[in-house]
C-alpha positions as CSV (number, residue, x, y, z in Angstrom):
1,M,-0.1,0.0,-0.1
2,K,3.0,2.2,0.2
3,N,2.7,5.7,-1.9
4,R,-0.9,4.3,-3.1
5,S,-3.5,6.7,-3.5
6,L,-6.8,5.8,-1.9
7,V,-9.4,7.1,-4.0
8,S,-12.0,4.3,-4.0
9,I,-12.7,1.5,-1.5
10,N,-12.3,-0.7,-4.4
11,D,-8.4,0.0,-4.6
12,Y,-8.2,-2.3,-1.5
13,S,-8.2,-5.7,-1.8
14,R,-10.2,-8.0,1.0
15,E,-6.9,-8.5,2.5
16,E,-5.6,-5.0,2.4
17,I,-8.7,-3.9,4.2
18,I,-8.4,-6.6,6.7
19,K,-4.5,-5.3,7.0
20,I,-5.8,-1.9,8.1
21,L,-8.3,-2.9,10.7
22,D,-5.5,-5.0,12.2
23,L,-3.4,-2.3,12.6
24,A,-6.1,-0.2,13.3
25,E,-6.8,-2.1,16.5
26,E,-3.1,-1.5,17.5
27,F,-3.2,2.2,17.0
28,E,-6.4,1.9,19.3
29,K,-4.0,0.0,22.1
30,N,-1.3,2.9,21.5
31,P,-2.6,6.2,19.3
32,R,0.1,8.5,20.6
33,Q,3.3,7.6,18.8
34,S,5.9,9.6,17.1
35,I,6.0,7.8,13.9
36,L,5.0,10.8,11.2
37,N,7.8,13.6,13.0
38,G,9.4,15.5,10.0
39,K,6.5,14.6,7.7
40,V,3.8,17.1,6.7
41,I,-0.3,16.3,5.7
42,A,-2.0,18.6,3.6
43,S,-5.6,18.6,4.6
44,L,-7.5,20.5,1.5
45,F,-11.8,20.3,2.3
46,F,-13.2,22.0,-0.5
47,E,-16.6,20.7,1.1
48,P,-17.7,21.0,4.9
49,S,-16.9,18.5,7.6
50,T,-16.7,17.9,11.3
51,R,-15.9,14.5,11.8
52,T,-13.6,13.6,9.0
53,R,-11.5,16.8,9.1
54,L,-10.7,16.8,12.4
55,S,-9.9,13.3,12.9
56,F,-7.6,13.4,10.4
57,E,-6.0,16.2,12.0
58,S,-6.4,14.5,15.6
59,A,-4.3,11.4,14.0
60,V,-2.0,13.4,12.6
61,Q,-1.2,15.5,15.7
62,Q,-1.4,12.2,18.1
63,L,1.6,10.4,15.2
64,G,3.6,13.8,15.8
65,G,3.1,14.9,11.8
66,S,2.4,18.5,10.9
67,I,-1.3,19.7,9.3
68,V,-1.5,22.3,6.4
69,G,-4.6,23.1,4.1
70,F,-7.7,24.4,4.3
71,S,-11.7,23.9,5.8
72,S,-13.2,25.6,3.1
73,A,-12.9,26.4,-0.4
74,A,-13.9,29.8,0.6
75,T,-10.2,30.8,2.4
76,S,-8.5,28.9,-0.8
77,S,-7.2,30.2,-4.0
78,V,-10.4,28.5,-5.8
79,Q,-12.4,32.0,-5.0
80,K,-10.1,33.3,-7.6
81,G,-10.5,31.2,-10.4
82,E,-7.7,28.6,-9.2
83,T,-8.4,24.8,-11.0
84,L,-8.0,22.1,-8.9
85,K,-5.0,21.0,-11.1
86,D,-3.3,24.0,-9.8
87,T,-3.8,23.5,-6.3
88,I,-2.8,20.1,-6.2
89,L,0.3,20.7,-8.2
90,T,1.1,23.5,-5.9
91,V,0.3,21.7,-2.8
92,C,2.1,18.4,-2.9
93,S,5.3,20.4,-3.2
94,Y,4.4,21.1,0.4
95,S,3.6,18.0,1.7
96,D,3.9,14.5,1.9
97,L,0.6,12.8,1.6
98,I,-3.2,14.9,0.7
99,V,-6.5,14.5,2.2
100,M,-8.7,15.9,0.2
101,R,-12.8,16.5,0.1
102,H,-14.3,17.8,-3.1
103,P,-18.0,18.0,-3.9
104,V,-17.7,17.0,-7.5
105,D,-17.9,13.2,-8.2
106,G,-14.6,12.0,-9.8
107,A,-12.6,14.9,-8.1
108,A,-10.3,12.7,-6.2
109,R,-9.3,10.3,-9.2
110,W,-8.3,13.2,-11.0
111,A,-6.5,14.6,-8.3
112,S,-4.5,11.2,-7.7
113,E,-3.6,11.4,-11.8
114,V,-1.7,14.9,-11.3
115,S,-0.4,14.4,-7.7
116,S,3.2,13.3,-7.0
117,V,2.1,12.3,-3.6
118,P,-0.5,9.9,-2.5
119,I,-4.1,11.3,-2.4
120,I,-6.8,9.9,0.0
121,N,-9.9,10.6,-0.9
122,A,-11.9,12.4,2.0
123,G,-15.0,11.9,0.2
124,D,-16.1,13.1,-3.0
125,G,-19.4,14.4,-4.1
126,A,-22.2,11.7,-4.2
127,N,-19.6,9.1,-5.0
128,Q,-17.3,7.6,-2.6
129,H,-16.0,8.3,0.9
130,P,-13.4,5.1,1.3
131,T,-12.1,6.1,4.7
132,Q,-15.3,6.3,6.4
133,C,-16.1,3.0,4.8
134,L,-12.5,1.8,6.7
135,L,-14.0,3.0,10.3
136,D,-17.2,1.1,9.4
137,L,-15.9,-1.9,8.7
138,Y,-13.8,-1.6,11.5
139,S,-17.1,-0.7,14.0
140,I,-18.8,-3.8,12.8
141,R,-16.0,-5.9,13.3
142,K,-15.4,-4.5,16.7
143,T,-18.9,-4.6,17.6
144,Q,-20.0,-8.2,15.8
145,G,-16.7,-10.0,16.3
146,T,-16.6,-10.6,12.5
147,L,-17.4,-9.1,8.8
148,D,-18.6,-12.6,7.3
149,N,-22.5,-13.4,7.6
150,L,-24.1,-10.4,8.6
151,D,-27.7,-8.8,8.3
152,I,-26.9,-4.9,7.2
153,V,-29.7,-2.7,7.3
154,F,-29.3,0.4,5.5
155,V,-31.8,2.9,5.7
156,G,-32.5,6.3,4.0
157,D,-30.7,8.4,1.3
158,L,-29.1,5.2,-0.1
159,K,-28.9,7.1,-3.9
160,Y,-26.5,10.1,-3.1
161,G,-25.3,8.4,0.3
162,R,-21.7,7.9,-0.8
163,T,-21.3,6.0,2.8
164,V,-23.8,3.9,1.7
165,H,-22.0,3.5,-1.8
166,S,-18.4,2.3,-0.4
167,L,-19.8,0.4,2.0
168,T,-21.6,-2.0,0.5
169,I,-19.0,-2.3,-2.6
170,A,-16.6,-3.7,0.6
171,L,-19.1,-5.6,2.6
172,S,-19.9,-7.1,-0.9
173,L,-16.3,-8.8,-0.1
174,F,-17.8,-10.6,3.3
175,N,-20.6,-12.4,2.5
176,T,-23.3,-10.1,3.0
177,R,-27.0,-9.8,3.6
178,F,-28.2,-6.5,2.6
179,H,-31.4,-4.9,3.3
180,L,-32.0,-1.7,1.8
181,V,-34.8,0.6,3.2
182,S,-35.3,3.9,1.3
183,P,-37.9,5.8,-0.6
184,L,-38.1,5.0,-4.4
185,E,-36.6,8.3,-5.0
186,L,-33.6,7.3,-3.1
187,K,-32.9,3.5,-3.8
188,L,-29.3,2.4,-4.2
189,P,-28.1,2.7,-7.6
190,S,-27.9,0.1,-10.4
191,A,-24.0,0.3,-10.6
192,V,-23.6,-0.3,-6.8
193,K,-26.1,-2.8,-6.9
194,S,-23.9,-4.5,-8.9
195,H,-21.2,-5.4,-6.8
196,I,-23.6,-7.4,-4.6
197,K,-24.9,-9.5,-7.6
198,E,-21.5,-9.9,-9.2
199,A,-20.6,-11.3,-5.4
200,K,-23.7,-13.9,-5.8
201,L,-25.2,-12.5,-2.5
202,S,-28.6,-11.7,-1.9
203,Y,-30.3,-7.9,-1.0
204,E,-33.9,-6.9,-0.2
205,Q,-35.9,-3.8,-1.1
206,Y,-38.1,-2.2,1.4
207,T,-39.9,1.3,1.8
208,D,-41.0,0.0,5.3
209,F,-38.5,0.3,7.9
210,A,-40.3,-1.7,10.2
211,E,-40.0,-4.8,8.0
212,A,-35.8,-5.1,8.2
213,I,-35.5,-3.9,11.9
214,P,-36.1,-7.8,13.2
215,K,-33.3,-9.0,10.8
216,A,-30.4,-6.5,11.4
217,D,-27.1,-7.0,12.7
218,I,-26.5,-3.6,12.3
219,I,-28.6,-0.5,11.1
220,Y,-26.5,1.7,9.2
221,M,-29.0,5.0,9.2
222,T,-28.0,7.7,6.9
223,R,-29.3,11.6,6.7
224,I,-31.1,12.7,4.0
225,Q,-29.2,15.1,2.4
226,R,-30.5,18.4,1.5
227,E,-27.6,19.5,-0.6
228,R,-27.7,16.7,-2.9
229,F,-31.2,17.2,-4.4
230,P,-31.2,19.3,-7.5
231,D,-35.0,20.6,-6.6
232,P,-35.5,21.5,-3.1
233,L,-39.1,20.4,-3.4
234,D,-37.7,16.5,-3.8
235,Y,-36.0,17.2,-0.6
236,E,-38.9,18.0,1.1
237,K,-40.9,15.2,-0.3
238,V,-38.6,12.6,1.8
239,K,-36.7,14.5,4.4
240,N,-38.6,13.1,7.4
241,A,-38.9,9.3,5.7
242,Y,-37.5,7.2,8.4
243,I,-36.6,8.3,12.3
244,L,-35.5,5.5,14.3
245,N,-36.7,5.8,18.1
246,N,-35.9,4.1,21.2
247,S,-39.0,2.0,21.2
248,M,-38.5,0.3,17.7
249,L,-35.1,-1.3,18.9
250,E,-37.5,-3.2,21.6
251,G,-37.2,-7.3,20.6
252,T,-34.3,-6.6,18.3
253,K,-31.0,-8.9,18.3
254,D,-28.8,-8.9,21.5
255,N,-25.8,-8.0,18.8
256,L,-27.6,-5.5,17.1
257,R,-25.6,-2.4,17.1
258,V,-27.1,1.3,15.5
259,L,-24.2,3.2,13.3
260,H,-24.7,6.4,11.6
261,P,-21.5,8.0,9.7
262,L,-22.8,11.5,11.2
263,P,-24.1,14.2,11.7
264,R,-27.5,13.3,12.0
265,V,-30.6,15.9,11.6
266,N,-33.6,14.0,13.0
267,E,-33.4,10.6,11.6
268,I,-32.4,9.0,15.2
269,S,-34.3,10.4,18.0
270,E,-32.2,11.6,21.3
271,D,-34.0,8.7,23.2
272,V,-31.8,6.2,21.2
273,D,-28.5,7.7,22.7
274,S,-28.4,6.0,26.0
275,N,-29.4,2.6,24.5
276,P,-26.6,0.0,24.7
277,K,-27.0,-0.4,20.7
278,A,-26.3,2.9,20.2
279,Y,-22.9,3.2,18.6
280,Y,-22.3,6.0,16.3
281,F,-20.9,8.4,18.5
282,Q,-18.2,5.3,19.6
283,Q,-17.9,4.8,15.9
284,A,-16.6,8.4,15.1
285,L,-14.0,7.7,17.8
286,N,-12.9,4.8,15.7
287,G,-12.3,6.9,12.8
288,V,-8.8,8.1,14.4
289,Y,-7.4,4.7,15.0
290,V,-8.8,3.6,11.1
291,R,-6.6,7.0,9.9
292,Q,-3.9,6.7,11.7
293,A,-3.4,3.0,10.5
294,L,-4.3,4.3,6.7
295,I,-1.8,7.3,6.9
296,S,1.1,5.0,8.3
297,S,0.5,2.4,5.8
298,I,0.1,4.3,3.1
299,M,3.4,6.3,4.2
300,G,5.4,3.1,4.5
301,L,6.2,3.3,8.3
302,K,3.7,0.1,9.4
């Protein structure tokens, strides 16, 4: 994995994914190391972020590295008309690795083709979010003890949800049973479902959330993303389609855990937070260890 960009979760094999998860376990036991001393990581966030940006920064700083970059396109020379190519060519001369989030699908792939240092995709439009996928896999394995033979229920925005796209592709390597809950307007794209079909795995589609809950080992809730809808009226029709509350978890499997990539709006009621089956805040913390594992692998330090 040394010096290889991570643009899509497709870039990693099952074995490479497991290697990152195993390494993340080591970092969870000892997150403060000095292996990045003298290294500079560029953090280029052309789109807003809280957990992804801050967990990358925390990961780098706990490993002794330095961070440069920006948290908004408004504070970069993009506002002056600079192209993405010119931004990348400039920043790669200042850094050893670039972490980039961008609102345009495919931007990370383009950046990786012009950059002289590795690119980590921190989310590109409605396309992919591979580092979120890795921390989701880590969270699933940590709570279930395995990644194989699980019933995963995805709920909400399956059309524009890049976290769902990446995680579906990765879980297709692990004999998963998929349960896809969404409004008809937000069904999982055929291109993503093709990975399930190619792996000869099963999936069921639902509009009724209650039908899928009893089957779940993992419920993966997602936010209906206002910013992805071309027409605001379409968003208004589906914005409150699915809301998980505490009473809905009664009688569910003992091993069930509720995940969410965050931020949430109202799709998980706050009364779920105190339920031991709620795991989304621990999930966010796991992002630090996974990103430490990823950075150290790409830089050839582990």
